[in-house]
C-alpha positions in Angstrom: 83.9 78.7 131.0 86.1 78.2 127.9 89.8 77.5 128.4 90.7 80.8 126.7 88.5 82.8 129.1 89.9 80.8 132.1 93.4 81.6 131.0 92.5 85.2 130.6 91.1 85.4 134.1 94.2 83.8 135.5 96.6 86.1 133.5 94.7 89.2 134.5 94.6 88.3 138.2 98.4 87.8 138.0 98.9 91.2 136.3 96.6 93.1 138.6 97.3 91.8 142.0 94.8 93.2 144.5 92.3 94.1 141.8 91.6 97.3 139.8 90.5 99.9 142.3 89.7 102.6 139.7 86.4 101.0 138.7 85.2 98.2 136.5 86.3 97.2 133.1 85.1 94.4 130.8 87.3 92.7 128.2 85.3 91.2 125.4 87.4 88.6 123.5 85.7 88.3 120.2 84.0 84.9 119.7 85.4 83.7 123.1 83.6 85.4 126.0 84.2 88.3 128.4 86.0 89.0 131.6 85.3 91.7 134.2 88.1 93.4 136.1 87.3 95.4 139.2 88.4 95.8 142.8 87.7 92.1 143.5 90.1 91.0 140.6 89.2 89.3 137.3 86.4 86.9 136.7 84.3 85.6 133.8 81.3 87.8 133.5 79.2 89.7 131.0 78.0 92.3 133.5 77.9 96.0 132.7 81.2 97.9 133.4 82.4 101.5 133.4 84.4 100.7 130.2 84.3 97.9 127.7 87.3 96.9 125.7 86.8 94.6 122.7 89.6 92.8 120.8 90.2 89.6 119.0 92.1 86.8 120.8 95.5 87.6 119.2 95.3 91.3 120.2 94.1 90.5 123.7 96.9 87.9 124.3 99.4 90.4 123.0 98.3 93.0 125.4 98.4 90.6 128.4 101.9 89.3 127.4 103.2 92.9 126.8 103.8 92.4 123.1 101.0 94.7 122.0 100.6 98.3 123.3 97.0 98.9 124.1 97.1 102.5 122.8 98.7 101.4 119.5 96.0 98.6 119.2 93.3 101.2 119.7 94.9 103.6 117.1 95.1 100.7 114.6 91.5 99.7 115.1 92.4 96.4 116.7 90.9 97.4 120.1 87.6 99.3 120.6 86.8 101.1 123.7 83.2 101.9 124.8 82.8 104.0 128.0 85.2 105.8 130.2 88.4 106.4 128.1 90.3 107.7 131.2 89.6 104.4 133.0 90.8 102.4 129.9 94.1 104.3 130.0 94.4 103.6 133.7 93.8 99.9 133.0 96.4 100.0 130.2 98.9 101.4 132.7 98.1 98.7 135.3 98.7 96.0 132.7 102.1 97.3 131.7 
């Protein structure tokens, strides 16, 4: 596991204590790897998920740190969403 993905897993587990009960979401960090978030918390994985969010490292870090609004990143084309848009919005709210 890369250091970047390890840090992403740690940060997501801190943000979403107790997991993400709404379903499963995958964050794909371009050129780094992917992280699954579900009811069990966050972990490195490339498994299928209900929704997949793809962003570069800078955008992903900004969303985790609260400096980048996920909706704004989506509207600007910095974040792509494939799958259940409603679940993506729930995840965005959970990360806020």
